[in-house]
Structures are given as structure tokens and as C-alpha cells.
CHARMM internal coordinates of N, CA and C (Angstrom, degrees):
IC EDIT
DIST 1 N 1 CA 1.4634
DIST 1 CA 1 C 1.5462
ANGL 1 N 1 CA 1 C 112.60
DIST 1 C 2 N 1.1646
ANGL 1 CA 1 C 2 N 117.34
DIHE 1 N 1 CA 1 C 2 N -24.78
DIST 2 N 2 CA 1.5026
ANGL 1 C 2 N 2 CA 123.92
DIHE 1 CA 1 C 2 N 2 CA -178.03
DIST 2 CA 2 C 1.5462
ANGL 2 N 2 CA 2 C 110.29
DIHE 1 C 2 N 2 CA 2 C -59.77
DIST 2 C 3 N 1.2865
ANGL 2 CA 2 C 3 N 116.24
DIHE 2 N 2 CA 2 C 3 N -47.87
DIST 3 N 3 CA 1.4585
ANGL 2 C 3 N 3 CA 120.66
DIHE 2 CA 2 C 3 N 3 CA 177.98
DIST 3 CA 3 C 1.5079
ANGL 3 N 3 CA 3 C 111.51
DIHE 2 C 3 N 3 CA 3 C -64.98
DIST 3 C 4 N 1.3218
ANGL 3 CA 3 C 4 N 118.67
DIHE 3 N 3 CA 3 C 4 N -39.78
DIST 4 N 4 CA 1.4312
ANGL 3 C 4 N 4 CA 122.18
DIHE 3 CA 3 C 4 N 4 CA 176.05
DIST 4 CA 4 C 1.5178
ANGL 4 N 4 CA 4 C 113.75
DIHE 3 C 4 N 4 CA 4 C -58.17
DIST 4 C 5 N 1.3006
ANGL 4 CA 4 C 5 N 113.52
DIHE 4 N 4 CA 4 C 5 N -47.60
DIST 5 N 5 CA 1.5218
ANGL 4 C 5 N 5 CA 120.43
DIHE 4 CA 4 C 5 N 5 CA -178.92
DIST 5 CA 5 C 1.5479
ANGL 5 N 5 CA 5 C 108.45
DIHE 4 C 5 N 5 CA 5 C -61.75
DIST 5 C 6 N 1.3458
ANGL 5 CA 5 C 6 N 113.91
DIHE 5 N 5 CA 5 C 6 N -42.99
DIST 6 N 6 CA 1.4466
ANGL 5 C 6 N 6 CA 119.09
DIHE 5 CA 5 C 6 N 6 CA -174.91
DIST 6 CA 6 C 1.5354
ANGL 6 N 6 CA 6 C 107.55
DIHE 5 C 6 N 6 CA 6 C -67.66
DIST 6 C 7 N 1.3039
ANGL 6 CA 6 C 7 N 119.63
DIHE 6 N 6 CA 6 C 7 N -36.80
DIST 7 N 7 CA 1.4730
ANGL 6 C 7 N 7 CA 122.63
DIHE 6 CA 6 C 7 N 7 CA -179.32
DIST 7 CA 7 C 1.5936
ANGL 7 N 7 CA 7 C 108.87
DIHE 6 C 7 N 7 CA 7 C -68.97
DIST 7 C 8 N 1.2899
ANGL 7 CA 7 C 8 N 116.77
DIHE 7 N 7 CA 7 C 8 N -43.02
DIST 8 N 8 CA 1.4558
ANGL 7 C 8 N 8 CA 123.14
DIHE 7 CA 7 C 8 N 8 CA -179.92
DIST 8 CA 8 C 1.4883
ANGL 8 N 8 CA 8 C 110.77
DIHE 7 C 8 N 8 CA 8 C -61.57
DIST 8 C 9 N 1.2974
ANGL 8 CA 8 C 9 N 118.65
DIHE 8 N 8 CA 8 C 9 N -42.35
DIST 9 N 9 CA 1.4965
ANGL 8 C 9 N 9 CA 123.44
DIHE 8 CA 8 C 9 N 9 CA 176.96
DIST 9 CA 9 C 1.4984
ANGL 9 N 9 CA 9 C 111.28
DIHE 8 C 9 N 9 CA 9 C -68.51
DIST 9 C 10 N 1.3437
ANGL 9 CA 9 C 10 N 115.31
DIHE 9 N 9 CA 9 C 10 N -48.04
DIST 10 N 10 CA 1.4637
ANGL 9 C 10 N 10 CA 120.26
DIHE 9 CA 9 C 10 N 10 CA -176.92
DIST 10 CA 10 C 1.5086
ANGL 10 N 10 CA 10 C 112.10
DIHE 9 C 10 N 10 CA 10 C -61.25
DIST 10 C 11 N 1.2456
ANGL 10 CA 10 C 11 N 119.49
DIHE 10 N 10 CA 10 C 11 N -40.43
DIST 11 N 11 CA 1.4592
ANGL 10 C 11 N 11 CA 125.71
DIHE 10 CA 10 C 11 N 11 CA -174.17
DIST 11 CA 11 C 1.5859
ANGL 11 N 11 CA 11 C 111.02
DIHE 10 C 11 N 11 CA 11 C -94.19
DIST 11 C 12 N 1.3316
ANGL 11 CA 11 C 12 N 116.39
DIHE 11 N 11 CA 11 C 12 N 4.42
DIST 12 N 12 CA 1.4219
ANGL 11 C 12 N 12 CA 120.14
DIHE 11 CA 11 C 12 N 12 CA 175.34
DIST 12 CA 12 C 1.5139
ANGL 12 N 12 CA 12 C 112.71
DIHE 11 C 12 N 12 CA 12 C 57.64
DIST 12 C 13 N 1.3362
ANGL 12 CA 12 C 13 N 118.77
DIHE 12 N 12 CA 12 C 13 N 34.79
DIST 13 N 13 CA 1.4181
ANGL 12 C 13 N 13 CA 122.88
DIHE 12 CA 12 C 13 N 13 CA -172.10
DIST 13 CA 13 C 1.5159
ANGL 13 N 13 CA 13 C 112.09
DIHE 12 C 13 N 13 CA 13 C -63.16
DIST 13 C 14 N 1.2581
ANGL 13 CA 13 C 14 N 123.24
DIHE 13 N 13 CA 13 C 14 N -38.68
DIST 14 N 14 CA 1.4358
ANGL 13 C 14 N 14 CA 122.96
DIHE 13 CA 13 C 14 N 14 CA 179.29
DIST 14 CA 14 C 1.5295
ANGL 14 N 14 CA 14 C 110.92
DIHE 13 C 14 N 14 CA 14 C -61.49
DIST 14 C 15 N 1.3320
ANGL 14 CA 14 C 15 N 115.10
DIHE 14 N 14 CA 14 C 15 N -45.66
DIST 15 N 15 CA 1.4741
ANGL 14 C 15 N 15 CA 116.11
DIHE 14 CA 14 C 15 N 15 CA 176.21
DIST 15 CA 15 C 1.5517
ANGL 15 N 15 CA 15 C 113.13
DIHE 14 C 15 N 15 CA 15 C -59.83
DIST 15 C 16 N 1.2989
ANGL 15 CA 15 C 16 N 115.43
DIHE 15 N 15 CA 15 C 16 N -44.58
DIST 16 N 16 CA 1.4266
ANGL 15 C 16 N 16 CA 119.96
DIHE 15 CA 15 C 16 N 16 CA -178.03
DIST 16 CA 16 C 1.5443
ANGL 16 N 16 CA 16 C 110.25
DIHE 15 C 16 N 16 CA 16 C -63.22
DIST 16 C 17 N 1.2736
ANGL 16 CA 16 C 17 N 118.77
DIHE 16 N 16 CA 16 C 17 N -43.76
DIST 17 N 17 CA 1.4775
ANGL 16 C 17 N 17 CA 123.31
DIHE 16 CA 16 C 17 N 17 CA 176.88
DIST 17 CA 17 C 1.5218
ANGL 17 N 17 CA 17 C 110.12
DIHE 16 C 17 N 17 CA 17 C -63.51
DIST 17 C 18 N 1.3090
ANGL 17 CA 17 C 18 N 117.42
DIHE 17 N 17 CA 17 C 18 N -45.15
DIST 18 N 18 CA 1.4593
ANGL 17 C 18 N 18 CA 120.20
DIHE 17 CA 17 C 18 N 18 CA 176.14
DIST 18 CA 18 C 1.5578
ANGL 18 N 18 CA 18 C 114.30
DIHE 17 C 18 N 18 CA 18 C -58.15
DIST 18 C 19 N 1.3170
ANGL 18 CA 18 C 19 N 111.12
DIHE 18 N 18 CA 18 C 19 N -41.08
DIST 19 N 19 CA 1.4993
ANGL 18 C 19 N 19 CA 118.36
DIHE 18 CA 18 C 19 N 19 CA -179.36
DIST 19 CA 19 C 1.6067
ANGL 19 N 19 CA 19 C 110.28
DIHE 18 C 19 N 19 CA 19 C -64.82
DIST 19 C 20 N 1.2523
ANGL 19 CA 19 C 20 N 116.01
DIHE 19 N 19 CA 19 C 20 N -39.96
DIST 20 N 20 CA 1.5197
ANGL 19 C 20 N 20 CA 121.20
DIHE 19 CA 19 C 20 N 20 CA 178.99
DIST 20 CA 20 C 1.5888
ANGL 20 N 20 CA 20 C 106.13
DIHE 19 C 20 N 20 CA 20 C -69.99
DIST 20 C 21 N 1.2777
ANGL 20 CA 20 C 21 N 115.92
DIHE 20 N 20 CA 20 C 21 N -39.30
DIST 21 N 21 CA 1.4815
ANGL 20 C 21 N 21 CA 117.71
DIHE 20 CA 20 C 21 N 21 CA 178.84
DIST 21 CA 21 C 1.5315
ANGL 21 N 21 CA 21 C 111.72
DIHE 20 C 21 N 21 CA 21 C -63.93
DIST 21 C 22 N 1.3010
ANGL 21 CA 21 C 22 N 114.65
DIHE 21 N 21 CA 21 C 22 N -40.99
DIST 22 N 22 CA 1.5377
ANGL 21 C 22 N 22 CA 118.29
DIHE 21 CA 21 C 22 N 22 CA -179.08
DIST 22 CA 22 C 1.4816
ANGL 22 N 22 CA 22 C 107.96
DIHE 21 C 22 N 22 CA 22 C -64.25
DIST 22 C 23 N 1.3345
ANGL 22 CA 22 C 23 N 120.55
DIHE 22 N 22 CA 22 C 23 N -43.22
DIST 23 N 23 CA 1.4443
ANGL 22 C 23 N 23 CA 121.33
DIHE 22 CA 22 C 23 N 23 CA -174.49
DIST 23 CA 23 C 1.5571
ANGL 23 N 23 CA 23 C 107.67
DIHE 22 C 23 N 23 CA 23 C -73.26
DIST 23 C 24 N 1.2819
ANGL 23 CA 23 C 24 N 118.33
DIHE 23 N 23 CA 23 C 24 N -30.82
DIST 24 N 24 CA 1.4687
ANGL 23 C 24 N 24 CA 123.30
DIHE 23 CA 23 C 24 N 24 CA -174.03
DIST 24 CA 24 C 1.5300
ANGL 24 N 24 CA 24 C 111.22
DIHE 23 C 24 N 24 CA 24 C 51.30
DIST 24 C 25 N 1.3029
ANGL 24 CA 24 C 25 N 115.77
DIHE 24 N 24 CA 24 C 25 N 44.11
DIST 25 N 25 CA 1.4578
ANGL 24 C 25 N 25 CA 121.79
DIHE 24 CA 24 C 25 N 25 CA 175.68
DIST 25 CA 25 C 1.5001
ANGL 25 N 25 CA 25 C 111.72
DIHE 24 C 25 N 25 CA 25 C -124.55
DIST 25 C 26 N 1.2736
ANGL 25 CA 25 C 26 N 123.79
DIHE 25 N 25 CA 25 C 26 N 122.13
DIST 26 N 26 CA 1.4587
ANGL 25 C 26 N 26 CA 126.63
DIHE 25 CA 25 C 26 N 26 CA -1.22
DIST 26 CA 26 C 1.5364
ANGL 26 N 26 CA 26 C 108.83
DIHE 25 C 26 N 26 CA 26 C -68.40
DIST 26 C 27 N 1.3230
ANGL 26 CA 26 C 27 N 111.51
DIHE 26 N 26 CA 26 C 27 N 161.94
DIST 27 N 27 CA 1.4869
ANGL 26 C 27 N 27 CA 120.23
DIHE 26 CA 26 C 27 N 27 CA -175.13
DIST 27 CA 27 C 1.5249
ANGL 27 N 27 CA 27 C 106.51
DIHE 26 C 27 N 27 CA 27 C -52.62
DIST 27 C 28 N 1.2971
ANGL 27 CA 27 C 28 N 117.82
DIHE 27 N 27 CA 27 C 28 N 137.06
DIST 28 N 28 CA 1.4946
ANGL 27 C 28 N 28 CA 124.60
DIHE 27 CA 27 C 28 N 28 CA -179.22
DIST 28 CA 28 C 1.5152
ANGL 28 N 28 CA 28 C 113.49
DIHE 27 C 28 N 28 CA 28 C 97.48
DIST 28 C 29 N 1.3743
ANGL 28 CA 28 C 29 N 117.55
DIHE 28 N 28 CA 28 C 29 N -7.14
DIST 29 N 29 CA 1.4315
ANGL 28 C 29 N 29 CA 119.11
DIHE 28 CA 28 C 29 N 29 CA -178.53
DIST 29 CA 29 C 1.5662
ANGL 29 N 29 CA 29 C 112.81
DIHE 28 C 29 N 29 CA 29 C -68.14
DIST 29 C 30 N 1.3028
ANGL 29 CA 29 C 30 N 116.18
DIHE 29 N 29 CA 29 C 30 N -26.15
DIST 30 N 30 CA 1.5033
ANGL 29 C 30 N 30 CA 119.32
DIHE 29 CA 29 C 30 N 30 CA 174.44
DIST 30 CA 30 C 1.5045
ANGL 30 N 30 CA 30 C 112.44
DIHE 29 C 30 N 30 CA 30 C -61.82
DIST 30 C 31 N 1.3693
ANGL 30 CA 30 C 31 N 115.59
DIHE 30 N 30 CA 30 C 31 N -44.04
DIST 31 N 31 CA 1.4111
ANGL 30 C 31 N 31 CA 119.06
DIHE 30 CA 30 C 31 N 31 CA 177.10
DIST 31 CA 31 C 1.5420
ANGL 31 N 31 CA 31 C 114.06
DIHE 30 C 31 N 31 CA 31 C -64.45
DIST 31 C 32 N 1.3052
ANGL 31 CA 31 C 32 N 116.95
DIHE 31 N 31 CA 31 C 32 N -41.24
DIST 32 N 32 CA 1.4294
ANGL 31 C 32 N 32 CA 121.90
DIHE 31 CA 31 C 32 N 32 CA 176.78
DIST 32 CA 32 C 1.5772
ANGL 32 N 32 CA 32 C 110.84
DIHE 31 C 32 N 32 CA 32 C -65.84
DIST 32 C 33 N 1.2877
ANGL 32 CA 32 C 33 N 118.97
DIHE 32 N 32 CA 32 C 33 N -40.80
DIST 33 N 33 CA 1.4303
ANGL 32 C 33 N 33 CA 122.23
DIHE 32 CA 32 C 33 N 33 CA 178.57
DIST 33 CA 33 C 1.5457
ANGL 33 N 33 CA 33 C 110.25
DIHE 32 C 33 N 33 CA 33 C -64.17
DIST 33 C 34 N 1.3222
ANGL 33 CA 33 C 34 N 118.15
DIHE 33 N 33 CA 33 C 34 N -41.87
DIST 34 N 34 CA 1.4378
ANGL 33 C 34 N 34 CA 121.55
DIHE 33 CA 33 C 34 N 34 CA 177.22
DIST 34 CA 34 C 1.5610
ANGL 34 N 34 CA 34 C 111.40
DIHE 33 C 34 N 34 CA 34 C -64.54
DIST 34 C 35 N 1.3332
ANGL 34 CA 34 C 35 N 116.67
DIHE 34 N 34 CA 34 C 35 N -40.13
DIST 35 N 35 CA 1.4381
ANGL 34 C 35 N 35 CA 120.65
DIHE 34 CA 34 C 35 N 35 CA 179.65
DIST 35 CA 35 C 1.5226
ANGL 35 N 35 CA 35 C 107.99
DIHE 34 C 35 N 35 CA 35 C -65.10
DIST 35 C 36 N 1.3216
ANGL 35 CA 35 C 36 N 118.21
DIHE 35 N 35 CA 35 C 36 N -40.76
DIST 36 N 36 CA 1.5120
ANGL 35 C 36 N 36 CA 121.57
DIHE 35 CA 35 C 36 N 36 CA -178.34
DIST 36 CA 36 C 1.4925
ANGL 36 N 36 CA 36 C 109.93
DIHE 35 C 36 N 36 CA 36 C -66.39
DIST 36 C 37 N 1.3568
ANGL 36 CA 36 C 37 N 117.59
DIHE 36 N 36 CA 36 C 37 N -45.76
DIST 37 N 37 CA 1.4594
ANGL 36 C 37 N 37 CA 120.78
DIHE 36 CA 36 C 37 N 37 CA 179.67
DIST 37 CA 37 C 1.5162
ANGL 37 N 37 CA 37 C 115.51
DIHE 36 C 37 N 37 CA 37 C -64.30
DIST 37 C 38 N 1.3650
ANGL 37 CA 37 C 38 N 114.28
DIHE 37 N 37 CA 37 C 38 N -36.72
DIST 38 N 38 CA 1.4569
ANGL 37 C 38 N 38 CA 117.88
DIHE 37 CA 37 C 38 N 38 CA 176.62
DIST 38 CA 38 C 1.4766
ANGL 38 N 38 CA 38 C 111.07
DIHE 37 C 38 N 38 CA 38 C -69.50
DIST 38 C 39 N 1.3946
ANGL 38 CA 38 C 39 N 116.94
DIHE 38 N 38 CA 38 C 39 N -43.24
DIST 39 N 39 CA 1.5007
ANGL 38 C 39 N 39 CA 119.31
DIHE 38 CA 38 C 39 N 39 CA 175.94
DIST 39 CA 39 C 1.5249
ANGL 39 N 39 CA 39 C 112.84
DIHE 38 C 39 N 39 CA 39 C -58.92
DIST 39 C 40 N 1.3492
ANGL 39 CA 39 C 40 N 115.72
DIHE 39 N 39 CA 39 C 40 N -40.76
DIST 40 N 40 CA 1.4558
ANGL 39 C 40 N 40 CA 120.67
DIHE 39 CA 39 C 40 N 40 CA -176.75
DIST 40 CA 40 C 1.4982
ANGL 40 N 40 CA 40 C 107.57
DIHE 39 C 40 N 40 CA 40 C -68.53
DIST 40 C 41 N 1.3230
ANGL 40 CA 40 C 41 N 120.08
DIHE 40 N 40 CA 40 C 41 N -39.54
DIST 41 N 41 CA 1.4584
ANGL 40 C 41 N 41 CA 121.63
DIHE 40 CA 40 C 41 N 41 CA -179.20
DIST 41 CA 41 C 1.5188
ANGL 41 N 41 CA 41 C 110.78
DIHE 40 C 41 N 41 CA 41 C -64.14
DIST 41 C 42 N 1.3306
ANGL 41 CA 41 C 42 N 114.45
DIHE 41 N 41 CA 41 C 42 N -37.72
DIST 42 N 42 CA 1.4812
ANGL 41 C 42 N 42 CA 119.48
DIHE 41 CA 41 C 42 N 42 CA -179.14
DIST 42 CA 42 C 1.5294
ANGL 42 N 42 CA 42 C 113.26
DIHE 41 C 42 N 42 CA 42 C -72.87
DIST 42 C 43 N 1.3249
ANGL 42 CA 42 C 43 N 113.81
DIHE 42 N 42 CA 42 C 43 N -35.23
DIST 43 N 43 CA 1.4447
ANGL 42 C 43 N 43 CA 120.43
DIHE 42 CA 42 C 43 N 43 CA -172.89
DIST 43 CA 43 C 1.5780
ANGL 43 N 43 CA 43 C 112.78
DIHE 42 C 43 N 43 CA 43 C -85.16
DIST 43 C 44 N 1.3109
ANGL 43 CA 43 C 44 N 116.26
DIHE 43 N 43 CA 43 C 44 N -45.74
DIST 44 N 44 CA 1.4572
ANGL 43 C 44 N 44 CA 120.93
DIHE 43 CA 43 C 44 N 44 CA -177.81
DIST 44 CA 44 C 1.5552
ANGL 44 N 44 CA 44 C 108.16
DIHE 43 C 44 N 44 CA 44 C -78.13
DIST 44 C 45 N 1.2562
ANGL 44 CA 44 C 45 N 115.24
DIHE 44 N 44 CA 44 C 45 N 115.32
DIST 45 N 45 CA 1.4284
ANGL 44 C 45 N 45 CA 120.38
DIHE 44 CA 44 C 45 N 45 CA -176.17
DIST 45 CA 45 C 1.5642
ANGL 45 N 45 CA 45 C 111.26
DIHE 44 C 45 N 45 CA 45 C -79.43
DIST 45 C 46 N 1.3046
ANGL 45 CA 45 C 46 N 116.56
DIHE 45 N 45 CA 45 C 46 N -21.33
DIST 46 N 46 CA 1.4445
ANGL 45 C 46 N 46 CA 120.04
DIHE 45 CA 45 C 46 N 46 CA -178.93
DIST 46 CA 46 C 1.5143
ANGL 46 N 46 CA 46 C 113.13
DIHE 45 C 46 N 46 CA 46 C -80.21
DIST 46 C 47 N 1.3165
ANGL 46 CA 46 C 47 N 118.81
DIHE 46 N 46 CA 46 C 47 N 136.09
DIST 47 N 47 CA 1.4892
ANGL 46 C 47 N 47 CA 123.31
DIHE 46 CA 46 C 47 N 47 CA 175.46
DIST 47 CA 47 C 1.4861
ANGL 47 N 47 CA 47 C 111.40
DIHE 46 C 47 N 47 CA 47 C -89.69
DIST 47 C 48 N 1.3196
ANGL 47 CA 47 C 48 N 117.20
DIHE 47 N 47 CA 47 C 48 N 3.35
DIST 48 N 48 CA 1.5037
ANGL 47 C 48 N 48 CA 122.48
DIHE 47 CA 47 C 48 N 48 CA 179.31
DIST 48 CA 48 C 1.5681
ANGL 48 N 48 CA 48 C 110.59
DIHE 47 C 48 N 48 CA 48 C -55.90
DIST 48 C 49 N 1.2446
ANGL 48 CA 48 C 49 N 115.39
DIHE 48 N 48 CA 48 C 49 N -37.52
DIST 49 N 49 CA 1.4943
ANGL 48 C 49 N 49 CA 119.17
DIHE 48 CA 48 C 49 N 49 CA -173.29
DIST 49 CA 49 C 1.5611
ANGL 49 N 49 CA 49 C 108.03
DIHE 48 C 49 N 49 CA 49 C -70.01
DIST 49 C 50 N 1.3090
ANGL 49 CA 49 C 50 N 117.39
DIHE 49 N 49 CA 49 C 50 N -31.64
DIST 50 N 50 CA 1.4682
ANGL 49 C 50 N 50 CA 119.31
DIHE 49 CA 49 C 50 N 50 CA -176.50
DIST 50 CA 50 C 1.5034
ANGL 50 N 50 CA 50 C 113.48
DIHE 49 C 50 N 50 CA 50 C -89.53
DIST 50 C 51 N 1.3469
ANGL 50 CA 50 C 51 N 118.12
DIHE 50 N 50 CA 50 C 51 N -7.00
DIST 51 N 51 CA 1.4318
ANGL 50 C 51 N 51 CA 122.87
DIHE 50 CA 50 C 51 N 51 CA 174.91
DIST 51 CA 51 C 1.4682
ANGL 51 N 51 CA 51 C 115.91
DIHE 50 C 51 N 51 CA 51 C -77.42
DIST 51 C 52 N 1.2530
ANGL 51 CA 51 C 52 N 115.27
DIHE 51 N 51 CA 51 C 52 N -12.23
DIST 52 N 52 CA 1.5324
ANGL 51 C 52 N 52 CA 121.52
DIHE 51 CA 51 C 52 N 52 CA 179.67
DIST 52 CA 52 C 1.5325
ANGL 52 N 52 CA 52 C 109.82
DIHE 51 C 52 N 52 CA 52 C -73.02
DIST 52 C 53 N 1.3307
ANGL 52 CA 52 C 53 N 114.84
DIHE 52 N 52 CA 52 C 53 N 132.33
DIST 53 N 53 CA 1.4829
ANGL 52 C 53 N 53 CA 117.17
DIHE 52 CA 52 C 53 N 53 CA -178.62
DIST 53 CA 53 C 1.5802
ANGL 53 N 53 CA 53 C 111.48
DIHE 52 C 53 N 53 CA 53 C -60.37
DIST 53 C 54 N 1.2765
ANGL 53 CA 53 C 54 N 117.62
DIHE 53 N 53 CA 53 C 54 N -43.63
DIST 54 N 54 CA 1.4435
ANGL 53 C 54 N 54 CA 118.64
DIHE 53 CA 53 C 54 N 54 CA -174.35
DIST 54 CA 54 C 1.5368
ANGL 54 N 54 CA 54 C 109.44
DIHE 53 C 54 N 54 CA 54 C -70.10
DIST 54 C 55 N 1.3018
ANGL 54 CA 54 C 55 N 118.26
DIHE 54 N 54 CA 54 C 55 N -24.36
DIST 55 N 55 CA 1.4950
ANGL 54 C 55 N 55 CA 120.98
DIHE 54 CA 54 C 55 N 55 CA 176.66
DIST 55 CA 55 C 1.5736
ANGL 55 N 55 CA 55 C 107.99
DIHE 54 C 55 N 55 CA 55 C -70.74
DIST 55 C 56 N 1.3588
ANGL 55 CA 55 C 56 N 113.60
DIHE 55 N 55 CA 55 C 56 N -47.52
DIST 56 N 56 CA 1.4626
ANGL 55 C 56 N 56 CA 117.18
DIHE 55 CA 55 C 56 N 56 CA 176.37
DIST 56 CA 56 C 1.5391
ANGL 56 N 56 CA 56 C 112.82
DIHE 55 C 56 N 56 CA 56 C -54.64
DIST 56 C 57 N 1.3252
ANGL 56 CA 56 C 57 N 114.85
DIHE 56 N 56 CA 56 C 57 N -45.52
DIST 57 N 57 CA 1.4602
ANGL 56 C 57 N 57 CA 120.93
DIHE 56 CA 56 C 57 N 57 CA -178.28
DIST 57 CA 57 C 1.5259
ANGL 57 N 57 CA 57 C 109.82
DIHE 56 C 57 N 57 CA 57 C -62.90
DIST 57 C 58 N 1.2987
ANGL 57 CA 57 C 58 N 118.92
DIHE 57 N 57 CA 57 C 58 N -41.17
DIST 58 N 58 CA 1.4920
ANGL 57 C 58 N 58 CA 120.81
DIHE 57 CA 57 C 58 N 58 CA -177.94
DIST 58 CA 58 C 1.5230
ANGL 58 N 58 CA 58 C 109.81
DIHE 57 C 58 N 58 CA 58 C -68.18
DIST 58 C 59 N 1.3687
ANGL 58 CA 58 C 59 N 116.59
DIHE 58 N 58 CA 58 C 59 N -41.70
DIST 59 N 59 CA 1.5159
ANGL 58 C 59 N 59 CA 118.30
DIHE 58 CA 58 C 59 N 59 CA -179.98
DIST 59 CA 59 C 1.5692
ANGL 59 N 59 CA 59 C 108.03
DIHE 58 C 59 N 59 CA 59 C -66.09
DIST 59 C 60 N 1.3008
ANGL 59 CA 59 C 60 N 116.90
DIHE 59 N 59 CA 59 C 60 N -44.09
DIST 60 N 60 CA 1.4625
ANGL 59 C 60 N 60 CA 120.92
DIHE 59 CA 59 C 60 N 60 CA -177.82
DIST 60 CA 60 C 1.4904
ANGL 60 N 60 CA 60 C 110.20
DIHE 59 C 60 N 60 CA 60 C -60.70
DIST 60 C 61 N 1.3595
ANGL 60 CA 60 C 61 N 117.36
DIHE 60 N 60 CA 60 C 61 N -43.43
DIST 61 N 61 CA 1.4330
ANGL 60 C 61 N 61 CA 121.95
DIHE 60 CA 60 C 61 N 61 CA 179.63
DIST 61 CA 61 C 1.4919
ANGL 61 N 61 CA 61 C 111.05
DIHE 60 C 61 N 61 CA 61 C -62.78
DIST 61 C 62 N 1.3571
ANGL 61 CA 61 C 62 N 119.04
DIHE 61 N 61 CA 61 C 62 N -43.45
DIST 62 N 62 CA 1.4426
ANGL 61 C 62 N 62 CA 120.68
DIHE 61 CA 61 C 62 N 62 CA 177.79
DIST 62 CA 62 C 1.5306
ANGL 62 N 62 CA 62 C 113.52
DIHE 61 C 62 N 62 CA 62 C -60.89
DIST 62 C 63 N 1.3265
ANGL 62 CA 62 C 63 N 114.88
DIHE 62 N 62 CA 62 C 63 N -44.62
DIST 63 N 63 CA 1.4135
ANGL 62 C 63 N 63 CA 120.59
DIHE 62 CA 62 C 63 N 63 CA 178.06
DIST 63 CA 63 C 1.4956
ANGL 63 N 63 CA 63 C 113.53
DIHE 62 C 63 N 63 CA 63 C -62.58
DIST 63 C 64 N 1.3419
ANGL 63 CA 63 C 64 N 114.20
DIHE 63 N 63 CA 63 C 64 N -42.48
DIST 64 N 64 CA 1.4900
ANGL 63 C 64 N 64 CA 119.21
DIHE 63 CA 63 C 64 N 64 CA 177.25
DIST 64 CA 64 C 1.5178
ANGL 64 N 64 CA 64 C 110.94
DIHE 63 C 64 N 64 CA 64 C -61.38
DIST 64 C 65 N 1.3207
ANGL 64 CA 64 C 65 N 116.44
DIHE 64 N 64 CA 64 C 65 N -37.83
DIST 65 N 65 CA 1.4442
ANGL 64 C 65 N 65 CA 121.45
DIHE 64 CA 64 C 65 N 65 CA 178.45
DIST 65 CA 65 C 1.5195
ANGL 65 N 65 CA 65 C 111.21
DIHE 64 C 65 N 65 CA 65 C -64.89
DIST 65 C 66 N 1.3154
ANGL 65 CA 65 C 66 N 114.85
DIHE 65 N 65 CA 65 C 66 N -41.91
DIST 66 N 66 CA 1.4753
ANGL 65 C 66 N 66 CA 119.46
DIHE 65 CA 65 C 66 N 66 CA 177.21
DIST 66 CA 66 C 1.5304
ANGL 66 N 66 CA 66 C 112.42
DIHE 65 C 66 N 66 CA 66 C -64.73
DIST 66 C 67 N 1.2942
ANGL 66 CA 66 C 67 N 120.09
DIHE 66 N 66 CA 66 C 67 N -41.26
DIST 67 N 67 CA 1.4348
ANGL 66 C 67 N 67 CA 126.52
DIHE 66 CA 66 C 67 N 67 CA 177.80
DIST 67 CA 67 C 1.5348
ANGL 67 N 67 CA 67 C 108.72
DIHE 66 C 67 N 67 CA 67 C -64.13
DIST 67 C 68 N 1.2959
ANGL 67 CA 67 C 68 N 120.29
DIHE 67 N 67 CA 67 C 68 N -43.33
DIST 68 N 68 CA 1.4505
ANGL 67 C 68 N 68 CA 123.52
DIHE 67 CA 67 C 68 N 68 CA -176.57
DIST 68 CA 68 C 1.5683
ANGL 68 N 68 CA 68 C 108.32
DIHE 67 C 68 N 68 CA 68 C -68.79
DIST 68 C 69 N 1.2977
ANGL 68 CA 68 C 69 N 118.31
DIHE 68 N 68 CA 68 C 69 N -32.30
DIST 69 N 69 CA 1.4626
ANGL 68 C 69 N 69 CA 119.95
DIHE 68 CA 68 C 69 N 69 CA -179.17
DIST 69 CA 69 C 1.5289
ANGL 69 N 69 CA 69 C 111.43
DIHE 68 C 69 N 69 CA 69 C -75.63
DIST 69 C 70 N 1.3546
ANGL 69 CA 69 C 70 N 115.54
DIHE 69 N 69 CA 69 C 70 N -23.82
DIST 70 N 70 CA 1.4685
ANGL 69 C 70 N 70 CA 119.31
DIHE 69 CA 69 C 70 N 70 CA 177.41
DIST 70 CA 70 C 1.5440
ANGL 70 N 70 CA 70 C 114.04
DIHE 69 C 70 N 70 CA 70 C -76.67
DIST 70 C 71 N 1.2754
ANGL 70 CA 70 C 71 N 118.82
DIHE 70 N 70 CA 70 C 71 N -16.62
DIST 71 N 71 CA 1.4625
ANGL 70 C 71 N 71 CA 123.19
DIHE 70 CA 70 C 71 N 71 CA -175.87
DIST 71 CA 71 C 1.4470
ANGL 71 N 71 CA 71 C 111.22
DIHE 70 C 71 N 71 CA 71 C -78.80
END
COOR INIT
IC SEED 1 N 1 CA 1 C
IC BUILD
């Protein structure tokens, strides 16, 4: 799992996935992004990936976008 976490951080995968989720293009990408992020959080036992400031910001931005769309 160490190499996987390192790759995800190095390639900014969380930010990329969150960006696609926010745009929801093509339609349904938000659902796929959320499924991927949930699966990643359950699978990756290390919290190292979530300690990154830019990762926090991307997740917060995605969640904020979801909340705004529910209003």
C-alpha cells in the first residue's frame, strides 16, 4: 500500500477525481468520483494521503459543491 499512496499523492489523484466530480461531465462523473473516493478511503489504511493540504482543499471543495447543489 505504500507505493499506492505515494503514487496517489505524487499524481494528485484526489484533486483530479474531485475536479471531475465537481464538473460532473460526462453526466454521472460525480457518482463515480464519490464511489472511487469512498473505496480509496476504505482500502488505503494510511492517512498520509489525507494529511496533504491540497487534498483537504479538494475534498472540501467537492463536498461544498454537493451541499450547494442540494439547496
